[in-house]
C-alpha positions as CSV (number, residue, x, y, z in Angstrom):
1,M,116.6,72.8,81.9
2,Q,116.6,76.3,83.1
3,T,113.4,78.2,83.8
4,T,113.2,81.9,83.8
5,E,110.7,83.7,86.0
6,K,108.6,86.0,84.0
7,R,108.3,89.5,85.6
8,P,105.0,91.2,85.1
9,K,105.1,94.2,82.9
10,G,104.4,97.4,84.7
11,Y,101.4,98.5,82.5
12,K,98.3,97.0,81.0
13,G,97.5,97.1,77.3
14,L,99.5,98.8,74.6
15,A,103.0,99.9,75.5
16,M,103.4,103.7,75.1
17,E,106.6,103.4,73.1
18,G,107.9,104.6,69.8
19,I,105.3,106.0,67.4
20,V,102.4,105.5,69.8
21,A,104.1,107.6,72.5
22,R,105.1,110.3,69.9
23,W,101.5,110.4,68.7
24,Y,100.1,110.8,72.2
25,A,102.7,113.5,73.0
26,G,101.4,115.4,70.0
27,I,97.8,115.3,70.9
28,R,98.4,116.2,74.5
29,R,100.1,119.4,73.4
30,S,97.1,120.7,71.5
31,G,94.7,123.5,72.3
32,S,94.8,125.1,75.8
33,Q,96.2,122.1,77.6
34,I,99.5,123.7,78.4
35,E,97.8,126.7,80.0
36,D,95.5,124.4,82.0
37,W,98.6,122.5,83.3
38,R,100.3,125.8,84.2
39,M,97.3,126.9,86.3
40,Q,96.9,123.5,87.9
41,A,100.6,123.4,88.7
42,A,100.4,126.7,90.5
43,H,97.3,125.6,92.4
44,L,98.5,122.2,93.5
45,T,101.9,123.4,94.6
46,G,101.0,126.7,96.1
47,G,101.1,125.5,99.7
48,L,104.5,123.9,99.4
49,P,107.6,125.6,100.7
50,D,110.3,126.7,98.3
51,G,112.7,123.8,97.6
52,A,110.0,121.1,98.1
53,D,110.5,117.8,96.3
54,V,107.7,116.9,93.9
55,L,107.3,113.6,92.0
56,E,105.0,113.1,89.0
57,V,104.3,109.4,88.4
58,A,103.7,108.6,84.8
59,P,104.2,112.1,83.4
60,G,104.2,110.9,79.8
61,P,105.7,113.7,77.6
62,G,106.3,115.7,80.8
63,Y,104.1,118.7,80.1
64,F,102.7,119.0,83.7
65,A,106.0,118.4,85.4
66,I,107.6,121.1,83.2
67,E,104.9,123.6,84.3
68,M,105.7,122.8,87.9
69,A,109.4,123.3,87.2
70,R,108.7,126.6,85.5
71,L,107.6,127.9,88.9
72,D,111.3,127.9,89.7
73,R,110.9,127.0,93.3
74,L,110.5,123.2,93.4
75,H,112.7,120.2,92.7
76,V,110.6,118.2,90.2
77,T,111.1,114.5,89.3
78,G,109.1,112.5,86.8
79,L,109.0,108.7,86.7
80,D,107.6,106.9,83.7
81,I,107.9,103.3,82.5
82,S,108.1,104.3,78.9
83,H,111.7,104.8,77.6
84,T,110.2,106.9,74.7
85,F,108.3,109.1,77.0
86,V,111.4,109.8,79.2
87,E,113.3,110.8,76.0
88,I,110.4,113.0,74.9
89,A,110.0,114.6,78.3
90,R,113.7,115.3,78.6
91,E,113.7,117.0,75.2
92,N,110.6,119.0,76.1
93,A,112.2,120.2,79.3
94,R,115.4,121.1,77.4
95,Q,113.4,123.1,74.9
96,A,111.4,124.8,77.8
97,G,114.7,125.7,79.5
98,V,113.7,124.1,82.8
99,S,115.7,121.8,85.0
100,L,114.0,118.7,86.2
101,D,114.8,115.0,86.5
102,F,112.9,112.5,84.2
103,Q,113.7,108.8,85.0
104,Q,112.6,105.6,83.5
105,G,111.1,103.1,86.0
106,N,108.1,101.2,87.3
107,A,105.6,102.8,89.7
108,S,105.4,99.5,91.5
109,S,109.1,99.5,92.3
110,M,110.3,103.0,92.5
111,P,114.1,103.8,92.6
112,F,113.8,106.4,95.4
113,A,114.5,106.3,99.1
114,E,111.8,106.3,101.6
115,G,110.4,109.7,102.4
116,S,111.9,111.4,99.3
117,F,109.0,113.6,98.2
118,D,106.7,116.3,99.7
119,L,104.1,115.9,97.0
120,I,103.3,113.0,94.6
121,I,101.0,113.6,91.6
122,C,99.7,110.9,89.3
123,Q,97.0,111.8,86.8
124,A,95.0,109.4,84.6
125,A,97.5,106.6,84.8
126,F,96.3,104.1,87.4
127,K,94.0,102.4,84.8
128,N,97.2,101.4,83.0
129,F,99.2,100.0,86.0
130,S,99.5,96.2,86.1
131,Q,99.9,96.4,89.9
132,P,98.0,99.5,91.1
133,G,98.1,98.4,94.7
134,K,101.9,98.1,94.7
135,A,102.1,101.5,93.0
136,I,100.1,103.1,95.8
137,D,102.3,101.3,98.4
138,E,105.4,102.7,96.7
139,M,103.9,106.2,96.5
140,Y,103.2,106.0,100.2
141,R,106.7,104.8,100.9
142,V,108.5,107.6,99.1
143,L,106.1,110.3,100.4
144,R,107.6,112.3,103.2
145,G,105.5,112.3,106.4
146,G,103.6,115.4,107.5
């Protein structure tokens, strides 16, 4: 008899896939949220040198990462566990005419080399991580020193 080790899912609660992710993407685009993200992107990245590498963990539909990419001076990457969100974010970036890299993956086991990023941003997502401590460890691992 073979046993299979069950890997913990990377999130708590309802998976943000399919119709749920598309609904969430729609409500996050409403009102003045895009303008708020634009101002926040400029503020948070203002002290970074041109060409800095920025990672947004759990970007969802990618609106904030896209606003950072619109600054046209940073290399922006987004990492989300949701396949649907990665698809939506890539399409949103294409429509916005910006170049950035959205990847599917788990914040608790990031597919990046040590010291890859100058800035890591994660907003309103820790409550959804099944292993928040490991996610913090991974963020620290991929954050460049200094």
